[in-house]
KOLMI-273304 format. One record per atom (N, C-alpha, C, CB): residue number from 0; x, y, z; atom name; residue in three letters. Coordinates in nm, 4 decimals. Glycine has a CB too. Layout:
BEGIN
k,X,Y,Z,a,r
NUM,X,Y,Z,CA,ALA;
...
//
This chain:
BEGIN
k,X,Y,Z,a,r
0,0.0855,1.6611,1.8828,N,GLY;
0,0.0050,1.6187,1.8091,CA,GLY;
0,-0.0090,1.6802,1.6379,C,GLY;
0,-0.1018,1.6356,1.8921,CB,GLY;
1,0.0814,1.7784,1.6483,N,ILE;
1,0.1064,1.8071,1.5042,CA,ILE;
1,0.1607,1.6993,1.3991,C,ILE;
1,0.1993,1.9121,1.5039,CB,ILE;
2,0.2827,1.6637,1.4389,N,TYR;
2,0.3392,1.5811,1.4077,CA,TYR;
2,0.2739,1.4110,1.3572,C,TYR;
2,0.4132,1.5976,1.5047,CB,TYR;
3,0.1903,1.4100,1.4731,N,ILE;
3,0.1259,1.2446,1.4354,CA,ILE;
3,0.0422,1.2842,1.3359,C,ILE;
3,0.0300,1.1483,1.5634,CB,ILE;
4,-0.0323,1.3750,1.3341,N,MET;
4,-0.0838,1.3995,1.2139,CA,MET;
4,-0.0449,1.4253,1.0857,C,MET;
4,-0.1338,1.4653,1.2282,CB,MET;
5,0.1005,1.4816,1.0817,N,LEU;
5,0.1424,1.5133,0.9215,CA,LEU;
5,0.1888,1.3512,0.9029,C,LEU;
5,0.2959,1.6578,0.8889,CB,LEU;
6,0.2151,1.2599,0.9979,N,ILE;
6,0.3042,1.0937,0.9913,CA,ILE;
6,0.1434,1.0342,0.9482,C,ILE;
6,0.4022,1.0029,1.1974,CB,ILE;
7,0.0281,1.0375,0.9960,N,GLY;
7,-0.1052,0.9862,0.9243,CA,GLY;
7,-0.1198,1.0448,0.7977,C,GLY;
7,-0.2352,1.0176,1.0018,CB,GLY;
8,-0.0889,1.2031,0.7787,N,ILE;
8,-0.1152,1.2182,0.6423,CA,ILE;
8,-0.0117,1.1454,0.5339,C,ILE;
8,-0.1187,1.3649,0.6213,CB,ILE;
9,0.1084,1.2079,0.5789,N,ILE;
9,0.1866,1.0943,0.4933,CA,ILE;
9,0.1839,0.9560,0.4577,C,ILE;
9,0.2779,1.0870,0.5287,CB,ILE;
10,0.0915,0.8951,0.5523,N,ILE;
10,0.0856,0.7324,0.5514,CA,ILE;
10,-0.0196,0.7344,0.4793,C,ILE;
10,0.0707,0.6408,0.6897,CB,ILE;
11,-0.1473,0.7629,0.4575,N,VAL;
11,-0.2575,0.7719,0.3779,CA,VAL;
11,-0.2183,0.8500,0.2301,C,VAL;
11,-0.3697,0.8479,0.4649,CB,VAL;
12,-0.1201,0.8882,0.2170,N,LEU;
12,-0.0577,0.9440,0.0802,CA,LEU;
12,0.0443,0.8534,0.0067,C,LEU;
12,0.0188,1.0793,0.1085,CB,LEU;
13,0.1182,0.7977,0.1153,N,VAL;
13,0.1834,0.6946,0.0366,CA,VAL;
13,0.1655,0.5798,0.0176,C,VAL;
13,0.2714,0.6826,0.0565,CB,VAL;
14,0.0847,0.5575,0.1210,N,GLY;
14,0.0530,0.4037,0.1635,CA,GLY;
14,0.1408,0.2916,0.2411,C,GLY;
14,0.0294,0.3409,0.0463,CB,GLY;
15,0.1784,0.1713,0.1651,N,PRO;
15,0.2728,0.0936,0.2102,CA,PRO;
15,0.3966,0.1301,0.2217,C,PRO;
15,0.2742,0.0034,0.1536,CB,PRO;
16,0.4245,0.2116,0.1672,N,LEU;
16,0.5767,0.2649,0.1671,CA,LEU;
16,0.5633,0.3288,0.2764,C,LEU;
16,0.6363,0.3576,0.0471,CB,LEU;
17,0.4715,0.4395,0.3146,N,GLY;
17,0.4605,0.5044,0.4444,CA,GLY;
17,0.4563,0.4530,0.5447,C,GLY;
17,0.3797,0.5658,0.4590,CB,GLY;
18,0.4195,0.3304,0.5590,N,MET;
18,0.4376,0.2312,0.6659,CA,MET;
18,0.6038,0.1981,0.7151,C,MET;
18,0.3658,0.0943,0.6074,CB,MET;
19,0.6395,0.1650,0.6130,N,GLU;
19,0.7879,0.1024,0.5805,CA,GLU;
19,0.8678,0.2185,0.7003,C,GLU;
19,0.8508,0.1229,0.3678,CB,GLU;
20,0.8538,0.3620,0.6176,N,ILE;
20,0.9373,0.4612,0.6435,CA,ILE;
20,0.8806,0.4830,0.7983,C,ILE;
20,0.9292,0.5897,0.5311,CB,ILE;
21,0.7573,0.4741,0.8321,N,PHE;
21,0.7122,0.5197,0.9705,CA,PHE;
21,0.7715,0.4335,1.0693,C,PHE;
21,0.5588,0.5183,0.9888,CB,PHE;
22,0.7901,0.2699,1.0192,N,GLU;
22,0.8375,0.2190,1.1485,CA,GLU;
22,1.0184,0.2016,1.1841,C,GLU;
22,0.7641,0.0730,1.1538,CB,GLU;
23,1.0789,0.2383,1.0438,N,ILE;
23,1.2123,0.2738,1.0300,CA,ILE;
23,1.2506,0.3848,1.1282,C,ILE;
23,1.2382,0.3133,0.8907,CB,ILE;
24,1.1516,0.5017,1.0931,N,ILE;
24,1.1855,0.6133,1.1896,CA,ILE;
24,1.1547,0.5911,1.3583,C,ILE;
24,1.0992,0.7394,1.1375,CB,ILE;
25,1.0403,0.4576,1.3733,N,LYS;
25,1.0235,0.4639,1.5188,CA,LYS;
25,1.1252,0.3468,1.5671,C,LYS;
25,0.8577,0.4399,1.5676,CB,LYS;
26,1.1974,0.3005,1.4962,N,ARG;
26,1.2818,0.2404,1.5073,CA,ARG;
26,1.4472,0.3036,1.5478,C,ARG;
26,1.2586,0.1813,1.4027,CB,ARG;
27,1.4994,0.3767,1.4706,N,TRP;
27,1.5827,0.4939,1.4957,CA,TRP;
27,1.5445,0.5862,1.6002,C,TRP;
27,1.5928,0.5668,1.3825,CB,TRP;
28,1.4288,0.6306,1.6594,N,VAL;
28,1.3820,0.7056,1.7601,CA,VAL;
28,1.4446,0.5816,1.8575,C,VAL;
28,1.2061,0.7520,1.7583,CB,VAL;
29,1.3714,0.4861,1.8947,N,CYS;
29,1.4264,0.3926,1.9915,CA,CYS;
29,1.5231,0.3730,2.0225,C,CYS;
29,1.4111,0.3053,1.9833,CB,CYS;
30,1.6397,0.3628,1.9160,N,LEU;
30,1.7539,0.3422,1.9146,CA,LEU;
30,1.8223,0.5006,1.9768,C,LEU;
30,1.7878,0.2869,1.7667,CB,LEU;
31,1.7958,0.5765,1.9677,N,ASN;
31,1.8499,0.6856,1.9938,CA,ASN;
31,1.7641,0.7847,2.1288,C,ASN;
31,1.8564,0.7497,1.8499,CB,ASN;
//
């Protein structure tokens, strides 16, 4: 729960770039 909120805050602060990073993180997690 904490991590999801932190990711949400980062996305709001960073904007589109945050979304790109989030997608990369999701892919990395799926691959590993």
